[in-house]
All heavy atoms as a GROMACS GRO file, in nm:
protein
  588
    1MET      N    1  -0.236  -0.543   0.462
    1MET     CA    2  -0.165  -0.487   0.349
    1MET      C    3  -0.220  -0.347   0.322
    1MET      O    4  -0.340  -0.326   0.318
    1MET     CB    5  -0.184  -0.577   0.227
    1MET     CG    6  -0.118  -0.525   0.104
    1MET     SD    7  -0.159  -0.623  -0.040
    1MET     CE    8  -0.007  -0.704  -0.070
    2THR      N    9  -0.130  -0.251   0.302
    2THR     CA   10  -0.173  -0.114   0.274
    2THR      C   11  -0.194  -0.096   0.125
    2THR      O   12  -0.138  -0.167   0.043
    2THR     CB   13  -0.069  -0.012   0.324
    2THR    OG1   14   0.054  -0.033   0.253
    2THR    CG2   15  -0.044  -0.025   0.472
    3SER      N   16  -0.272   0.006   0.092
    3SER     CA   17  -0.294   0.036  -0.049
    3SER      C   18  -0.184   0.130  -0.099
    3SER      O   19  -0.113   0.193  -0.019
    3SER     CB   20  -0.430   0.104  -0.067
    3SER     OG   21  -0.426   0.236  -0.018
    4LEU      N   22  -0.170   0.140  -0.228
    4LEU     CA   23  -0.072   0.231  -0.287
    4LEU      C   24  -0.099   0.374  -0.243
    4LEU      O   25  -0.007   0.449  -0.213
    4LEU     CB   26  -0.072   0.220  -0.439
    4LEU     CG   27   0.027   0.311  -0.512
    4LEU    CD1   28   0.170   0.286  -0.466
    4LEU    CD2   29   0.016   0.292  -0.662
    5LEU      N   30  -0.227   0.412  -0.236
    5LEU     CA   31  -0.261   0.549  -0.193
    5LEU      C   32  -0.213   0.575  -0.050
    5LEU      O   33  -0.167   0.685  -0.020
    5LEU     CB   34  -0.410   0.574  -0.206
    5LEU     CG   35  -0.465   0.577  -0.348
    5LEU    CD1   36  -0.616   0.597  -0.347
    5LEU    CD2   37  -0.397   0.684  -0.432
    6ASP      N   38  -0.224   0.474   0.036
    6ASP     CA   39  -0.173   0.488   0.172
    6ASP      C   40  -0.021   0.504   0.170
    6ASP      O   41   0.035   0.587   0.243
    6ASP     CB   42  -0.210   0.367   0.258
    6ASP     CG   43  -0.358   0.356   0.285
    6ASP    OD1   44  -0.428   0.460   0.288
    6ASP    OD2   45  -0.405   0.242   0.305
    7ASP      N   46   0.046   0.424   0.088
    7ASP     CA   47   0.192   0.431   0.078
    7ASP      C   48   0.236   0.567   0.025
    7ASP      O   49   0.337   0.622   0.071
    7ASP     CB   50   0.246   0.322  -0.014
    7ASP     CG   51   0.235   0.183   0.047
    7ASP    OD1   52   0.215   0.173   0.170
    7ASP    OD2   53   0.247   0.085  -0.030
    8VAL      N   54   0.162   0.622  -0.069
    8VAL     CA   55   0.196   0.753  -0.125
    8VAL      C   56   0.193   0.859  -0.017
    8VAL      O   57   0.287   0.937   0.001
    8VAL     CB   58   0.103   0.790  -0.244
    8VAL    CG1   59   0.113   0.937  -0.279
    8VAL    CG2   60   0.135   0.704  -0.365
    9ARG      N   61   0.084   0.865   0.059
    9ARG     CA   62   0.073   0.969   0.163
    9ARG      C   63   0.175   0.946   0.274
    9ARG      O   64   0.237   1.041   0.322
    9ARG     CB   65  -0.069   0.973   0.219
    9ARG     CG   66  -0.092   1.090   0.312
    9ARG     CD   67  -0.066   1.221   0.238
    9ARG     NE   68  -0.039   1.328   0.331
    9ARG     CZ   69  -0.058   1.455   0.306
    9ARG    NH1   70  -0.102   1.494   0.188
    9ARG    NH2   71  -0.031   1.546   0.396
   10THR      N   72   0.196   0.821   0.314
   10THR     CA   73   0.295   0.790   0.417
   10THR      C   74   0.434   0.832   0.372
   10THR      O   75   0.510   0.894   0.449
   10THR     CB   76   0.292   0.640   0.452
   10THR    OG1   77   0.162   0.609   0.504
   10THR    CG2   78   0.398   0.603   0.553
   11SER      N   79   0.469   0.800   0.249
   11SER     CA   80   0.602   0.836   0.196
   11SER      C   81   0.617   0.986   0.180
   11SER      O   82   0.724   1.041   0.208
   11SER     CB   83   0.626   0.766   0.062
   11SER     OG   84   0.637   0.627   0.081
   12ALA      N   85   0.512   1.053   0.135
   12ALA     CA   86   0.517   1.199   0.121
   12ALA      C   87   0.537   1.265   0.257
   12ALA      O   88   0.619   1.357   0.271
   12ALA     CB   89   0.390   1.250   0.055
   13ASP      N   90   0.465   1.218   0.358
   13ASP     CA   91   0.480   1.274   0.493
   13ASP      C   92   0.620   1.246   0.550
   13ASP      O   93   0.681   1.332   0.612
   13ASP     CB   94   0.374   1.218   0.587
   13ASP     CG   95   0.235   1.272   0.559
   13ASP    OD1   96   0.222   1.379   0.497
   13ASP    OD2   97   0.138   1.205   0.601
   14TRP      N   98   0.669   1.124   0.525
   14TRP     CA   99   0.801   1.086   0.574
   14TRP      C  100   0.910   1.173   0.512
   14TRP      O  101   0.996   1.227   0.584
   14TRP     CB  102   0.826   0.938   0.542
   14TRP     CG  103   0.968   0.895   0.561
   14TRP    CD1  104   1.034   0.878   0.679
   14TRP    CD2  105   1.062   0.866   0.457
   14TRP    NE1  106   1.164   0.838   0.655
   14TRP    CE2  107   1.183   0.831   0.520
   14TRP    CE3  108   1.055   0.865   0.318
   14TRP    CZ2  109   1.297   0.795   0.447
   14TRP    CZ3  110   1.168   0.830   0.247
   14TRP    CH2  111   1.287   0.796   0.312
   15ILE      N  112   0.906   1.192   0.380
   15ILE     CA  113   1.012   1.271   0.317
   15ILE      C  114   0.996   1.418   0.352
   15ILE      O  115   1.095   1.490   0.365
   15ILE     CB  116   1.018   1.247   0.164
   15ILE    CG1  117   1.158   1.281   0.110
   15ILE    CG2  118   0.914   1.328   0.089
   15ILE    CD1  119   1.266   1.186   0.149
   16ALA      N  120   0.873   1.466   0.371
   16ALA     CA  121   0.852   1.605   0.413
   16ALA      C  122   0.920   1.629   0.548
   16ALA      O  123   0.988   1.730   0.567
   16ALA     CB  124   0.703   1.638   0.421
   17SER      N  125   0.904   1.536   0.639
   17SER     CA  126   0.968   1.548   0.770
   17SER      C  127   1.120   1.545   0.757
   17SER      O  128   1.191   1.624   0.820
   17SER     CB  129   0.920   1.435   0.861
   17SER     OG  130   0.982   1.441   0.986
   18ALA      N  131   1.171   1.454   0.673
   18ALA     CA  132   1.315   1.443   0.652
   18ALA      C  133   1.371   1.569   0.587
   18ALA      O  134   1.476   1.620   0.627
   18ALA     CB  135   1.347   1.320   0.567
   19LEU      N  136   1.301   1.620   0.486
   19LEU     CA  137   1.346   1.744   0.421
   19LEU      C  138   1.346   1.859   0.519
   19LEU      O  139   1.443   1.936   0.527
   19LEU     CB  140   1.257   1.776   0.301
   19LEU     CG  141   1.273   1.687   0.178
   19LEU    CD1  142   1.159   1.711   0.080
   19LEU    CD2  143   1.408   1.710   0.111
   20ASP      N  144   1.239   1.871   0.595
   20ASP     CA  145   1.227   1.979   0.692
   20ASP      C  146   1.340   1.973   0.795
   20ASP      O  147   1.401   2.076   0.826
   20ASP     CB  148   1.090   1.972   0.760
   20ASP     CG  149   1.063   2.092   0.847
   20ASP    OD1  150   1.064   2.205   0.794
   20ASP    OD2  151   1.041   2.073   0.968
   21SER      N  152   1.370   1.855   0.844
   21SER     CA  153   1.475   1.842   0.945
   21SER      C  154   1.614   1.868   0.886
   21SER      O  155   1.709   1.892   0.961
   21SER     CB  156   1.471   1.704   1.011
   21SER     OG  157   1.511   1.604   0.922
   22SER      N  158   1.625   1.865   0.753
   22SER     CA  159   1.752   1.893   0.686
   22SER      C  160   1.760   2.036   0.634
   22SER      O  161   1.852   2.070   0.559
   22SER     CB  162   1.772   1.794   0.571
   22SER     OG  163   1.782   1.662   0.621
   23GLY      N  164   1.663   2.119   0.672
   23GLY     CA  165   1.670   2.260   0.635
   23GLY      C  166   1.599   2.299   0.507
   23GLY      O  167   1.618   2.409   0.457
   24TYR      N  168   1.517   2.211   0.454
   24TYR     CA  169   1.440   2.240   0.334
   24TYR      C  170   1.294   2.260   0.373
   24TYR      O  171   1.241   2.188   0.456
   24TYR     CB  172   1.449   2.125   0.233
   24TYR     CG  173   1.590   2.098   0.187
   24TYR    CD1  174   1.669   2.002   0.252
   24TYR    CD2  175   1.646   2.168   0.081
   24TYR    CE1  176   1.799   1.977   0.211
   24TYR    CE2  177   1.776   2.144   0.040
   24TYR     CZ  178   1.852   2.048   0.106
   24TYR     OH  179   1.981   2.025   0.065
   25ARG      N  180   1.230   2.360   0.313
   25ARG     CA  181   1.088   2.381   0.340
   25ARG      C  182   1.009   2.271   0.270
   25ARG      O  183   1.022   2.250   0.150
   25ARG     CB  184   1.043   2.518   0.289
   25ARG     CG  185   0.896   2.544   0.318
   25ARG     CD  186   0.855   2.686   0.284
   25ARG     NE  187   0.879   2.714   0.143
   25ARG     CZ  188   0.802   2.792   0.069
   25ARG    NH1  189   0.699   2.852   0.122
   25ARG    NH2  190   0.831   2.814  -0.057
   26ALA      N  191   0.925   2.202   0.346
   26ALA     CA  192   0.845   2.092   0.291
   26ALA      C  193   0.708   2.096   0.357
   26ALA      O  194   0.674   2.010   0.438
   26ALA     CB  195   0.915   1.959   0.313
   27ASP      N  196   0.630   2.196   0.322
   27ASP     CA  197   0.498   2.216   0.384
   27ASP      C  198   0.383   2.189   0.288
   27ASP      O  199   0.272   2.232   0.312
   27ASP     CB  200   0.488   2.357   0.441
   27ASP     CG  201   0.510   2.466   0.336
   27ASP    OD1  202   0.525   2.433   0.215
   27ASP    OD2  203   0.514   2.584   0.373
   28PHE      N  204   0.411   2.121   0.180
   28PHE     CA  205   0.312   2.086   0.078
   28PHE      C  206   0.253   2.208   0.008
   28PHE      O  207   0.146   2.200  -0.052
   28PHE     CB  208   0.200   1.996   0.135
   28PHE     CG  209   0.248   1.859   0.173
   28PHE    CD1  210   0.286   1.833   0.304
   28PHE    CD2  211   0.258   1.759   0.079
   28PHE    CE1  212   0.332   1.706   0.341
   28PHE    CE2  213   0.304   1.632   0.114
   28PHE     CZ  214   0.341   1.607   0.246
   29SER      N  215   0.325   2.321   0.012
   29SER     CA  216   0.282   2.439  -0.063
   29SER      C  217   0.353   2.438  -0.198
   29SER      O  218   0.462   2.381  -0.211
   29SER     CB  219   0.319   2.567   0.013
   29SER     OG  220   0.461   2.584   0.016
   30PRO      N  221   0.293   2.500  -0.299
   30PRO     CA  222   0.360   2.506  -0.429
   30PRO      C  223   0.501   2.567  -0.420
   30PRO      O  224   0.593   2.520  -0.487
   30PRO     CB  225   0.267   2.593  -0.515
   30PRO     CG  226   0.132   2.570  -0.455
   30PRO     CD  227   0.158   2.558  -0.306
   31GLY      N  228   0.518   2.666  -0.335
   31GLY     CA  229   0.649   2.728  -0.319
   31GLY      C  230   0.755   2.634  -0.265
   31GLY      O  231   0.875   2.653  -0.290
   32SER      N  232   0.713   2.530  -0.193
   32SER     CA  233   0.810   2.436  -0.137
   32SER      C  234   0.877   2.352  -0.245
   32SER      O  235   0.982   2.292  -0.221
   32SER     CB  236   0.744   2.346  -0.033
   32SER     OG  237   0.655   2.253  -0.094
   33LEU      N  238   0.819   2.349  -0.364
   33LEU     CA  239   0.880   2.272  -0.472
   33LEU      C  240   1.015   2.331  -0.512
   33LEU      O  241   1.102   2.258  -0.563
   33LEU     CB  242   0.785   2.263  -0.592
   33LEU     CG  243   0.654   2.186  -0.563
   33LEU    CD1  244   0.564   2.187  -0.686
   33LEU    CD2  245   0.681   2.045  -0.516
   34HIS      N  246   1.036   2.460  -0.486
   34HIS     CA  247   1.168   2.520  -0.510
   34HIS      C  248   1.271   2.454  -0.419
   34HIS      O  249   1.385   2.429  -0.460
   34HIS     CB  250   1.165   2.670  -0.486
   34HIS     CG  251   1.087   2.745  -0.588
   34HIS    ND1  252   1.130   2.763  -0.717
   34HIS    CD2  253   0.967   2.806  -0.580
   34HIS    CE1  254   1.039   2.832  -0.785
   34HIS    NE2  255   0.939   2.858  -0.704
   35ASP      N  256   1.232   2.425  -0.294
   35ASP     CA  257   1.325   2.359  -0.203
   35ASP      C  258   1.349   2.214  -0.243
   35ASP      O  259   1.459   2.163  -0.223
   35ASP     CB  260   1.275   2.369  -0.059
   35ASP     CG  261   1.318   2.499   0.007
   35ASP    OD1  262   1.300   2.606  -0.052
   35ASP    OD2  263   1.372   2.492   0.119
   36VAL      N  264   1.249   2.148  -0.298
   36VAL     CA  265   1.269   2.012  -0.348
   36VAL      C  266   1.370   2.015  -0.462
   36VAL      O  267   1.462   1.931  -0.468
   36VAL     CB  268   1.136   1.947  -0.393
   36VAL    CG1  269   1.160   1.814  -0.463
   36VAL    CG2  270   1.042   1.930  -0.274
   37GLU      N  271   1.356   2.111  -0.550
   37GLU     CA  272   1.453   2.124  -0.660
   37GLU      C  273   1.593   2.152  -0.606
   37GLU      O  274   1.692   2.095  -0.653
   37GLU     CB  275   1.410   2.234  -0.756
   37GLU     CG  276   1.505   2.250  -0.873
   37GLU     CD  277   1.460   2.354  -0.974
   37GLU    OE1  278   1.369   2.433  -0.944
   37GLU    OE2  279   1.519   2.355  -1.082
   38ARG      N  280   1.602   2.239  -0.505
   38ARG     CA  281   1.732   2.270  -0.444
   38ARG      C  282   1.791   2.144  -0.382
   38ARG      O  283   1.910   2.116  -0.398
   38ARG     CB  284   1.716   2.381  -0.339
   38ARG     CG  285   1.846   2.423  -0.273
   38ARG     CD  286   1.830   2.549  -0.189
   38ARG     NE  287   1.739   2.534  -0.078
   38ARG     CZ  288   1.774   2.495   0.045
   38ARG    NH1  289   1.900   2.466   0.072
   38ARG    NH2  290   1.684   2.487   0.141
   39PHE      N  291   1.708   2.067  -0.312
   39PHE     CA  292   1.753   1.940  -0.252
   39PHE      C  293   1.810   1.848  -0.361
   39PHE      O  294   1.919   1.793  -0.345
   39PHE     CB  295   1.637   1.872  -0.180
   39PHE     CG  296   1.665   1.730  -0.141
   39PHE    CD1  297   1.743   1.701  -0.030
   39PHE    CD2  298   1.615   1.624  -0.216
   39PHE    CE1  299   1.771   1.570   0.006
   39PHE    CE2  300   1.641   1.494  -0.180
   39PHE     CZ  301   1.720   1.466  -0.070
   40MET      N  302   1.737   1.831  -0.469
   40MET     CA  303   1.781   1.741  -0.575
   40MET      C  304   1.911   1.792  -0.639
   40MET      O  305   2.000   1.712  -0.670
   40MET     CB  306   1.672   1.724  -0.681
   40MET     CG  307   1.550   1.649  -0.632
   40MET     SD  308   1.583   1.483  -0.570
   40MET     CE  309   1.644   1.402  -0.717
   41THR      N  310   1.922   1.922  -0.657
   41THR     CA  311   2.042   1.980  -0.716
   41THR      C  312   2.163   1.962  -0.625
   41THR      O  313   2.273   1.931  -0.672
   41THR     CB  314   2.020   2.130  -0.745
   41THR    OG1  315   1.911   2.144  -0.836
   41THR    CG2  316   2.144   2.196  -0.802
   42GLU      N  317   2.142   1.980  -0.495
   42GLU     CA  318   2.252   1.970  -0.400
   42GLU      C  319   2.295   1.826  -0.372
   42GLU      O  320   2.410   1.804  -0.332
   42GLU     CB  321   2.214   2.038  -0.268
   42GLU     CG  322   2.201   2.189  -0.281
   42GLU     CD  323   2.149   2.256  -0.156
   42GLU    OE1  324   2.112   2.188  -0.057
   42GLU    OE2  325   2.145   2.381  -0.156
   43HIS      N  326   2.208   1.730  -0.393
   43HIS     CA  327   2.238   1.593  -0.354
   43HIS      C  328   2.246   1.494  -0.470
   43HIS      O  329   2.253   1.373  -0.447
   43HIS     CB  330   2.138   1.545  -0.248
   43HIS     CG  331   2.151   1.624  -0.122
   43HIS    ND1  332   2.248   1.599  -0.028
   43HIS    CD2  333   2.081   1.731  -0.078
   43HIS    CE1  334   2.237   1.687   0.070
   43HIS    NE2  335   2.137   1.768   0.042
   44SER      N  336   2.243   1.546  -0.592
   44SER     CA  337   2.261   1.458  -0.707
   44SER      C  338   2.331   1.531  -0.820
   44SER      O  339   2.323   1.653  -0.832
   44SER     CB  340   2.125   1.404  -0.756
   44SER     OG  341   2.046   1.509  -0.809
   45ASN      N  342   2.403   1.454  -0.897
   45ASN     CA  343   2.457   1.497  -1.025
   45ASN      C  344   2.370   1.428  -1.128
   45ASN      O  345   2.303   1.331  -1.096
   45ASN     CB  346   2.603   1.454  -1.040
   45ASN     CG  347   2.695   1.535  -0.951
   45ASN    OD1  348   2.677   1.654  -0.933
   45ASN    ND2  349   2.794   1.468  -0.894
   46PRO      N  350   2.370   1.473  -1.250
   46PRO     CA  351   2.284   1.407  -1.348
   46PRO      C  352   2.296   1.254  -1.345
   46PRO      O  353   2.398   1.198  -1.379
   46PRO     CB  354   2.333   1.464  -1.481
   46PRO     CG  355   2.386   1.599  -1.446
   46PRO     CD  356   2.449   1.581  -1.308
   47GLY      N  357   2.191   1.192  -1.292
   47GLY     CA  358   2.183   1.047  -1.293
   47GLY      C  359   2.247   0.975  -1.176
   47GLY      O  360   2.235   0.853  -1.166
   48THR      N  361   2.315   1.044  -1.087
   48THR     CA  362   2.380   0.978  -0.975
   48THR      C  363   2.365   1.058  -0.847
   48THR      O  364   2.355   1.181  -0.851
   48THR     CB  365   2.531   0.956  -1.001
   48THR    OG1  366   2.593   1.082  -1.019
   48THR    CG2  367   2.556   0.868  -1.121
   49ALA      N  368   2.368   0.988  -0.736
   49ALA     CA  369   2.364   1.053  -0.605
   49ALA      C  370   2.504   1.106  -0.572
   49ALA      O  371   2.605   1.043  -0.606
   49ALA     CB  372   2.318   0.955  -0.499
   50VAL      N  373   2.509   1.221  -0.507
   50VAL     CA  374   2.636   1.277  -0.463
   50VAL      C  375   2.689   1.192  -0.348
   50VAL      O  376   2.614   1.161  -0.253
   50VAL     CB  377   2.617   1.424  -0.417
   50VAL    CG1  378   2.742   1.478  -0.347
   50VAL    CG2  379   2.579   1.512  -0.534
   51GLU      N  380   2.815   1.153  -0.356
   51GLU     CA  381   2.875   1.072  -0.251
   51GLU      C  382   2.867   1.146  -0.118
   51GLU      O  383   2.904   1.264  -0.109
   51GLU     CB  384   3.020   1.040  -0.285
   51GLU     CG  385   3.084   0.942  -0.190
   51GLU     CD  386   3.223   0.902  -0.234
   51GLU    OE1  387   3.250   0.896  -0.355
   51GLU    OE2  388   3.305   0.876  -0.144
   52GLY      N  389   2.815   1.080  -0.016
   52GLY     CA  390   2.801   1.140   0.115
   52GLY      C  391   2.679   1.230   0.130
   52GLY      O  392   2.653   1.281   0.237
   53GLY      N  393   2.604   1.248   0.021
   53GLY     CA  394   2.485   1.331   0.025
   53GLY      C  395   2.365   1.256   0.081
   53GLY      O  396   2.373   1.136   0.112
   54LEU      N  397   2.254   1.324   0.091
   54LEU     CA  398   2.134   1.267   0.151
   54LEU      C  399   2.065   1.164   0.062
   54LEU      O  400   1.971   1.098   0.106
   54LEU     CB  401   2.036   1.377   0.191
   54LEU     CG  402   2.087   1.471   0.301
   54LEU    CD1  403   1.988   1.584   0.325
   54LEU    CD2  404   2.115   1.394   0.429
   55LEU      N  405   2.110   1.148  -0.061
   55LEU     CA  406   2.057   1.044  -0.149
   55LEU      C  407   2.153   0.927  -0.164
   55LEU      O  408   2.124   0.831  -0.236
   55LEU     CB  409   2.023   1.102  -0.287
   55LEU     CG  410   1.909   1.202  -0.291
   55LEU    CD1  411   1.899   1.264  -0.431
   55LEU    CD2  412   1.778   1.135  -0.253
   56ALA      N  413   2.266   0.933  -0.097
   56ALA     CA  414   2.369   0.829  -0.112
   56ALA      C  415   2.324   0.695  -0.055
   56ALA      O  416   2.369   0.590  -0.100
   56ALA     CB  417   2.499   0.874  -0.046
   57ALA      N  418   2.233   0.698   0.042
   57ALA     CA  419   2.181   0.573   0.100
   57ALA      C  420   2.030   0.573   0.087
   57ALA      O  421   1.966   0.679   0.093
   57ALA     CB  422   2.221   0.564   0.247
   58GLY      N  423   1.974   0.457   0.065
   58GLY     CA  424   1.828   0.447   0.056
   58GLY      C  425   1.770   0.521  -0.063
   58GLY      O  426   1.660   0.576  -0.055
   59LEU      N  427   1.842   0.521  -0.173
   59LEU     CA  428   1.804   0.602  -0.289
   59LEU      C  429   1.662   0.573  -0.339
   59LEU      O  430   1.584   0.666  -0.359
   59LEU     CB  431   1.904   0.580  -0.403
   59LEU     CG  432   1.877   0.657  -0.532
   59LEU    CD1  433   1.885   0.807  -0.508
   59LEU    CD2  434   1.975   0.615  -0.641
   60GLY      N  435   1.627   0.448  -0.354
   60GLY     CA  436   1.495   0.413  -0.408
   60GLY      C  437   1.382   0.467  -0.322
   60GLY      O  438   1.289   0.530  -0.372
   61ALA      N  439   1.390   0.443  -0.193
   61ALA     CA  440   1.284   0.489  -0.101
   61ALA      C  441   1.278   0.641  -0.096
   61ALA      O  442   1.170   0.700  -0.092
   61ALA     CB  443   1.308   0.432   0.038
   62ARG      N  444   1.394   0.705  -0.099
   62ARG     CA  445   1.396   0.850  -0.092
   62ARG      C  446   1.342   0.913  -0.221
   62ARG      O  447   1.267   1.010  -0.214
   62ARG     CB  448   1.536   0.900  -0.059
   62ARG     CG  449   1.573   0.863   0.084
   62ARG     CD  450   1.712   0.899   0.123
   62ARG     NE  451   1.735   0.846   0.257
   62ARG     CZ  452   1.841   0.872   0.329
   62ARG    NH1  453   1.936   0.951   0.281
   62ARG    NH2  454   1.855   0.820   0.449
   63LEU      N  455   1.377   0.857  -0.335
   63LEU     CA  456   1.322   0.910  -0.460
   63LEU      C  457   1.172   0.885  -0.470
   63LEU      O  458   1.098   0.971  -0.518
   63LEU     CB  459   1.394   0.849  -0.581
   63LEU     CG  460   1.535   0.898  -0.606
   63LEU    CD1  461   1.594   0.831  -0.730
   63LEU    CD2  462   1.542   1.049  -0.620
   64PHE      N  463   1.127   0.769  -0.424
   64PHE     CA  464   0.983   0.743  -0.420
   64PHE      C  465   0.915   0.847  -0.331
   64PHE      O  466   0.812   0.904  -0.368
   64PHE     CB  467   0.955   0.602  -0.369
   64PHE     CG  468   0.809   0.568  -0.365
   64PHE    CD1  469   0.739   0.538  -0.483
   64PHE    CD2  470   0.739   0.564  -0.246
   64PHE    CE1  471   0.603   0.508  -0.481
   64PHE    CE2  472   0.603   0.533  -0.242
   64PHE     CZ  473   0.536   0.505  -0.359
   65GLY      N  474   0.974   0.875  -0.216
   65GLY     CA  475   0.918   0.974  -0.125
   65GLY      C  476   0.913   1.113  -0.186
   65GLY      O  477   0.814   1.185  -0.173
   66VAL      N  478   1.020   1.152  -0.254
   66VAL     CA  479   1.022   1.284  -0.319
   66VAL      C  480   0.915   1.290  -0.428
   66VAL      O  481   0.842   1.388  -0.439
   66VAL     CB  482   1.163   1.315  -0.377
   66VAL    CG1  483   1.159   1.437  -0.467
   66VAL    CG2  484   1.263   1.337  -0.264
   67GLY      N  485   0.903   1.185  -0.506
   67GLY     CA  486   0.799   1.181  -0.610
   67GLY      C  487   0.660   1.190  -0.550
   67GLY      O  488   0.572   1.261  -0.601
   68CYS      N  489   0.639   1.119  -0.440
   68CYS     CA  490   0.510   1.124  -0.370
   68CYS      C  491   0.484   1.264  -0.316
   68CYS      O  492   0.372   1.316  -0.326
   68CYS     CB  493   0.506   1.022  -0.257
   68CYS     SG  494   0.504   0.851  -0.313
   69TYR      N  495   0.587   1.326  -0.260
   69TYR     CA  496   0.572   1.462  -0.207
   69TYR      C  497   0.532   1.560  -0.317
   69TYR      O  498   0.439   1.639  -0.302
   69TYR     CB  499   0.702   1.509  -0.139
   69TYR     CG  500   0.692   1.650  -0.090
   69TYR    CD1  501   0.635   1.678   0.034
   69TYR    CD2  502   0.731   1.758  -0.169
   69TYR    CE1  503   0.620   1.808   0.078
   69TYR    CE2  504   0.716   1.887  -0.126
   69TYR     CZ  505   0.661   1.912  -0.003
   69TYR     OH  506   0.645   2.041   0.040
   70VAL      N  507   0.602   1.553  -0.430
   70VAL     CA  508   0.571   1.643  -0.542
   70VAL      C  509   0.428   1.618  -0.590
   70VAL      O  510   0.351   1.713  -0.609
   70VAL     CB  511   0.673   1.626  -0.656
   70VAL    CG1  512   0.628   1.700  -0.782
   70VAL    CG2  513   0.810   1.674  -0.613
   71GLY      N  514   0.392   1.492  -0.607
   71GLY     CA  515   0.256   1.459  -0.651
   71GLY      C  516   0.150   1.507  -0.554
   71GLY      O  517   0.047   1.563  -0.594
   72GLU      N  518   0.171   1.485  -0.425
   72GLU     CA  519   0.075   1.529  -0.324
   72GLU      C  520   0.066   1.681  -0.319
   72GLU      O  521  -0.042   1.737  -0.301
   72GLU     CB  522   0.112   1.474  -0.186
   72GLU     CG  523   0.079   1.328  -0.169
   72GLU     CD  524  -0.070   1.303  -0.170
   72GLU    OE1  525  -0.138   1.323  -0.068
   72GLU    OE2  526  -0.122   1.265  -0.279
   73THR      N  527   0.177   1.749  -0.338
   73THR     CA  528   0.177   1.895  -0.339
   73THR      C  529   0.092   1.948  -0.454
   73THR      O  530   0.009   2.037  -0.437
   73THR     CB  531   0.321   1.950  -0.345
   73THR    OG1  532   0.391   1.904  -0.228
   73THR    CG2  533   0.322   2.101  -0.350
   74VAL      N  534   0.112   1.891  -0.572
   74VAL     CA  535   0.033   1.931  -0.688
   74VAL      C  536  -0.115   1.897  -0.668
   74VAL      O  537  -0.204   1.979  -0.691
   74VAL     CB  538   0.089   1.865  -0.817
   74VAL    CG1  539  -0.005   1.888  -0.935
   74VAL    CG2  540   0.228   1.917  -0.848
   75ARG      N  541  -0.140   1.776  -0.620
   75ARG     CA  542  -0.279   1.732  -0.597
   75ARG      C  543  -0.349   1.824  -0.497
   75ARG      O  544  -0.462   1.870  -0.523
   75ARG     CB  545  -0.281   1.588  -0.545
   75ARG     CG  546  -0.421   1.533  -0.525
   75ARG     CD  547  -0.419   1.396  -0.458
   75ARG     NE  548  -0.374   1.401  -0.320
   75ARG     CZ  549  -0.450   1.442  -0.217
   75ARG    NH1  550  -0.574   1.482  -0.237
   75ARG    NH2  551  -0.402   1.441  -0.094
   76LEU      N  552  -0.286   1.852  -0.386
   76LEU     CA  553  -0.347   1.937  -0.284
   76LEU      C  554  -0.367   2.080  -0.334
   76LEU      O  555  -0.468   2.143  -0.304
   76LEU     CB  556  -0.263   1.937  -0.157
   76LEU     CG  557  -0.258   1.804  -0.082
   76LEU    CD1  558  -0.147   1.807   0.024
   76LEU    CD2  559  -0.392   1.772  -0.021
   77SER      N  560  -0.273   2.129  -0.411
   77SER     CA  561  -0.282   2.266  -0.463
   77SER      C  562  -0.394   2.284  -0.564
   77SER      O  563  -0.456   2.390  -0.572
   77SER     CB  564  -0.149   2.306  -0.530
   77SER     OG  565  -0.046   2.308  -0.434
   78LEU      N  566  -0.423   2.178  -0.638
   78LEU     CA  567  -0.526   2.186  -0.741
   78LEU      C  568  -0.659   2.126  -0.699
   78LEU      O  569  -0.756   2.126  -0.778
   78LEU     CB  570  -0.476   2.119  -0.869
   78LEU     CG  571  -0.351   2.182  -0.932
   78LEU    CD1  572  -0.305   2.101  -1.052
   78LEU    CD2  573  -0.378   2.326  -0.970
   79GLY      N  574  -0.665   2.071  -0.578
   79GLY     CA  575  -0.789   2.015  -0.527
   79GLY      C  576  -0.823   1.878  -0.583
   79GLY      O  577  -0.939   1.840  -0.586
   80GLY      N  578  -0.722   1.804  -0.623
   80GLY     CA  579  -0.746   1.672  -0.680
   80GLY      C  580  -0.768   1.566  -0.574
   80GLY      O  581  -0.759   1.591  -0.454
   81VAL      N  582  -0.795   1.447  -0.620
   81VAL     CA  583  -0.812   1.332  -0.530
   81VAL      C  584  -0.716   1.222  -0.569
   81VAL      O  585  -0.667   1.219  -0.680
   81VAL     CB  586  -0.957   1.276  -0.533
   81VAL    CG1  587  -1.051   1.377  -0.472
   81VAL    CG2  588  -1.000   1.240  -0.672
   0.00000   0.00000   0.00000
């Protein structure tokens, strides 16, 4: 069984790869958070996934991954653990 911390890093890495392959910068730099915001804006309307968008399938796992990515980006930028 993996720990939550392992799941966080695995999910962050997974979504970073997915974002990158879809044309969004996802290099865990603070500037990449602009691309995460662009991704969310392009693939969701307030409270719902855009039909046919990248959040239309697997929404829970993808949102968890995005949250993990944002958290890891902030943590790495500030030197947290």
